[in-house]
N, C-alpha and C positions, 0 to 999 in steps of 0.2 A: 742620016744615020741612023741607024734602028738601035733603039735602045735595050741593053739586055734584060730580060723581064725577071725582077726578083721573086724565088719563091715563097709562099707563104709560111711567116713562121711557125702559123701551127702544125700545117702538115709537113715540115720539116722537123719538126719534133718526133711528131707521130711514127716518121721514115726512120728517126735514127731509133728509136725502141724497136721497132721492127727490127732493125738490121743486129740490134744488139741480141733480142732474145733468139734470133737466127742463129747468131756466130755461139751462143750460150748452149742453145740447144745439140749443136755439131762437136763441139767441145766435147760435152758431156758424153757424147755416143762415142767419141773417141779414145777418150778417156779408159769408161767403160770397157770398151774393147778390148785395148790393151791391158789393164789390170788383169781382165780375166784370160787373158792369153798369158800373162806372167805367170798367174796362179796355176794353170792348167800346165804349161810348159815348166813350170819348177816343181810340180809334183809329180810330172813324167819322169825330169832327169834324178830325182830324188829315189825314185821308184828304181829307177835303172842303175844307181848307186847301190840297191838295198837300204836307202835308209827314208824309215816310216815319217811322214812327216807328224806334227805333235798331235796326240789326242786332247782334246778335253779334257782337263781334271775331272769335270762330274757332268757327268749326262744329263741334257736339260728333259725335263718330265712335268706334265701336265696332272696333277692331282687334284681331282674333285672333294673339299674336305665339306663335311656335313655338320653342322655346327649344331647341338640341343638345343632346343628351345629353353627358356628359361622357364622353372616350375611357375607352376600356376598358385601353386601353397605360398601365403602370406607370412613372412619372418614373423615369430613370435615376438621380438623384441621391437615391433614398431609399438607406436600409440593406439589407443582405441580409435581415435580419430582419422589415424592414418588407414588403419585395418579397416575402417566402416568405407569409406573411400576407395581402397582396394576391391574391399568384398563388392561395390556396387558396380564399378567399373568392369570386375570380370563378370558380375550379373548381366550386366546392359549390354554386354558383346555376343549373349547367347541368344542365337538366332533358330537354332533346333531344338525343339522341345520334345521331341519322339524320345526320347528316353525316360523324360519326366514323366510324359504322359503316359508310356507303357508302365511305367510302377503303380500309378496313381488310378489308371482305370478300373482295376478289379477292386475297389475300393467305391466306385460310383455308379448308381442304381437311376433306371427310368421307373417313374411314377405312372401309372396309365389309373384314371378314375371314373366312375358313372355318378352322376346326379341327377336329383329329381328335380322339376318345376312345375309349376301349375300354369297352364295357360290355357286361361277363360273357364277354367274350370277341370280343365283334362291335363293328368296328371302325364307330363312326358319325360323320356329318358335323355338325358345328354352326355358327350364323353369330354374325355378333357385329359390332359399331359402335365407331366412337371419333374423335376429330377431329385435326387437326394444323394445323400451317403452315408455308407456304414460309419456309426461313430460308437458300437460296444455292443458286449451281449453278455448275458448271465447263462445260469445252468440252463435254463429254459427257451430263452428268445434271443433274435438278434435285434439290434435297435439302430433305426436309418433317420437323420434329421431331414427336415424340410420344411417348407413353409407352410403356416397355417391356411394361408389362402390357399394353397393346392388342394388341400384335403375337406377345405368349408364347404359344409353341405352335402357331402357325397354319402351314398347308400354304397358304394363299394371301391376297396381299393388294390391295387395287384403292383407287386413291385418285379421291375425286370433286371438280373442281374448281368454280367458283363459276356457271360455267358449263353445270355438269352432264355434263360430259364425264367419263368413267371410265377410266382408264388404270390397268395392273398396275403394281404396284412391287415393289421388294426391298431387304430390308433391307441398309442399309450398314453400321451398327454400333449396340452395342445395351449400355447399361449398367445392370447389374440394379439393382447398389446404388443407385443414383440414380433407377431409375425412368424411364430417359430412353431412345428409340432414333432413328435416323435413318432415313428410307428413300430409297431413291432411285429416280429414274423417268428412262429414256432422253429425252433431247429430243427426238428422231428422231421417238419415238411419240407426241408431243403436237401436235396440229393446229397449222398456225399460228394459227387463228382464238382457238384457247385462250391460245396464247402472249402474244398480242395483249392479253388483259383481264387474266392473272392478274400477281401483282407481289411481289416479295420482301417480309416484314414488316419492320419496324423494332422493333430490340430497344431497352427503353429501361436504365434503371437502377434496380434492386428497392432496392438500397442508399438510395435517398434519400426512399424510401417513408416516411409519416406517417398514424398511425393517424386515419382521419374522412374522406379523401380520396376521392371517387370511385372505382368500378372498375366495368368492364365484361367480361362472360364470354359469349364466343363459340363455342358448339362443337354438333356433331351431337346433341342431347339426343333421349336414346330412340331414335338413328337414323333418326328422323324428316327430317333433315336441319338447316340450320344455323337457330339460332336464338340468340336475343340477351338477356340479363338484367344488370341493373343492380344495383349497392348500392354500398356502402363499403369501404375496407381497414377489417375488425373489429380485427385484430392482426398483430403482426409477431413475428417469432422464434418462433414458438409448436410446442412441441416437440409432436410424434404419434408415437403408437408403431406402426411397420407391420405387417402380416400377418406377414412374414418374421423377424419379433421384433426388428428394429433401431429406432431413433429419429431421425427427421429434424427440420427446422428448415424451418417452409413460411409462406406468408402467411394468413391467413384472414379471408375475407369473406363478407358477408352477401348477394350476386349468386349467385343460384340455381344450383349446378352438378349436374345429376343423371346419369343413367347415359348413358352416348354422348359425353358433356361431356369424359370423359379426355383429354387432349392439346393441348385447344383451348387458346386465347390469353385470359388475363386482362389486359385494357387498361387503360392509364388514358385520361384525356380530351383528348390530344395522338393518340391511335391507337398509341402503342409499347405493344409487349408485354411486362409486367412480371412474369409469371408464367406457369407452365402446367398449368392445372386438372387435378384429377386427383379424378376419382369416387371412388376406392380409400381413399382417407384422411378416411373420415367422413361423406361427403357425406347416404351414405343414413339414416344414424342420428340426427343432429340437425336440427331444422328452423334454416335461418338460419345454420349454419355449415359451410363450403366450404372448400377448402384448396387452394392452389398452388404448385407449385415456384418458389422466385424466381429471376426469370431471371440473375440476376447471377453467382448459384450455378451455373446450368444451363448458359450460355451456353460457357464453356471446356471442359464437356464435350461440347458438342453440338459446337464445331468440332473438337475431337480426332477425334470418330466420323467428322465428312467428310472431314478429311483425314488418316485412318487408310489405311495402305497393307496391301494385301493381300499379304502374302508368298508366294511361290511355293514349292509344294511339292518338295520334293529327291527323287530315287531313295531308294528303302527303304533302301538300301546307305549312303546319307552323311547319313543322317539323324542327328540328336543324340538323346543316351540320357539320364535322370535319374536311374533304377532307384528308383521307388517304385510303389506302389498304394494307391490313394486314392478318397472318395468328393465328389462334390459335395457343399458344403453347403446343406443345405433346412431350411427352418424347426424340424423336428422334431429333426434333427442338431444345430442352434446351441441348442435349449431342452435337449436330453439332454447336450450337454457344456458347458451354461452358460456360452457366449460370445456377444457382441455382434455379432460378424462376421456380417452375413447372406450371404454370398458367400464363395469360394473351395474349398481342395482340403485336406479333412481326410487327414490321412496314416495311413492305416491298417498300413502295410506298408514297410517300409526293407530292400532287397536288401543283405545285408552285401558291403562293399567297393564300392559304387556309388559315386557321383559325389555323389549326395545323401549320404551316412553321412559321405565323407573331406570333405563341406563342412559337417557338424556338425547337418544335419536329423535330427529323432527322430519315430519314431511318436508320435501325438497332433498333432504339429504342424498349422498349417493356412497351407498356402502361398498367397497373397493377390496376387501381383506378381511381376513381373520387371523389371527396368530401367527403370521408372516404369509399363509397363503393368499393367493391373488383370487379375488371372486370377479370374475368376466360376467358372468349368465346369471340369471334366476334359476335356472336348471344347476349351478356350482351351488348356491346358498341352499337350495332345497337338498342336493346331493349331502352335502354336508351335515345340513339338521336330521336327514334320517338316519345319522351314522353314529350317531352321538347320543348320549342318555341325558334325559334332563337333569337339572342341576349341574351340569357342564360350565365351568367359567371361560368366555372366549373373550379375547379382547379382538374388536372390530376396528377395521382402518375405515374413516369415510371423509368425502369431502362434503364442506359446507362453503354457504355462499356468507363472504364477510367482506363490508366494503365494496362491493361489487366485484370482488373476487373471490374464486373458490380457493380455500385453504385444506390443507388435512388435518384429521383431526384421529383421536383414538378413544376407546370407551369400552369399559369391562361390564359384558355381559353376564349375568346368571339366567342360562337358557331354563324356560320352562317346561312344563310339561303338557304334551301334545294333546289337545281332547280329541276322543273318539269319534 
């Protein structure tokens, strides 16, 4: 007797599910057809009876609503700290700096220089390039700030403005210790068309900078003309050893600062100058680490150089006399004497009975200033002595080695009569 085969339970469940789905689909199709037929038929009957079907009370429409973005202005009632955070966030979101550059570029200049050097007894010329920015003017001159090393030992300096007009310039003043210089251009030598487009740069406050905020560098990179790089303030108060052996405090940024950028402007997103770029501060050695002189430290020096009055040279018989022999401090002398002062005059000899000896100056002292003015080279001292009469009392600042360290002192010197 044959036994009836039992169906696999899994297969049985599967077939049951298929049948349920099939009947559900058939039911849905039939129900939909009946509903559609009733709706069409009902509307047809109502139409024959003159009864219009109910209209919807409101017509459905699709409306695109434009929501105005929130104002970028920061409410006045926010606390100062909240304001600072909000301002930083707004600045950090800025990616397009073209408007800032357009506004600032008329104040930026390129500097082209010619220097002479002795090559095995043959004097040869070499060209160089740098950057600068317009910092002021008076009735006769326009003033440009730049780095001292850009114009150091130059025989010719020219400034190119944003409209490509190129005009000769002269050194108004320099500060070797801070690597700063101010150039002067005769206003009468600048065409009116150029004067109409250029303007003075707006100086900011580098003391309020914060690490992470955006930075914009503009300068005559590689001597090819003005170019723009962007980044952030990477560090503040960064101590860097200079080539002359001294240490300075600078702004660090990852905005590219290349050869030719020296003397150019480091800007914030408001277009204010916050630093003076310098390629000599490590820009060539480490990628993403450029440095700038903080504008808050540079500004008083720049103002002093602009307002510096050139003293008239007196007849030789009336000129003052100090009574020393000396050498301008160089990096080699500073290293040999273990002195951090990168400028000044090393006194190599004191004339017996001279005003210098009577005032207490000694051999080995380093004269660094007079009456609050910086003395960087022997030429600075000679220029001063040639411009003041005998009998002038001047306060000289000097460095003296004390207990194996140099300390700063001052003394009053009654300058003598220069012998003919």
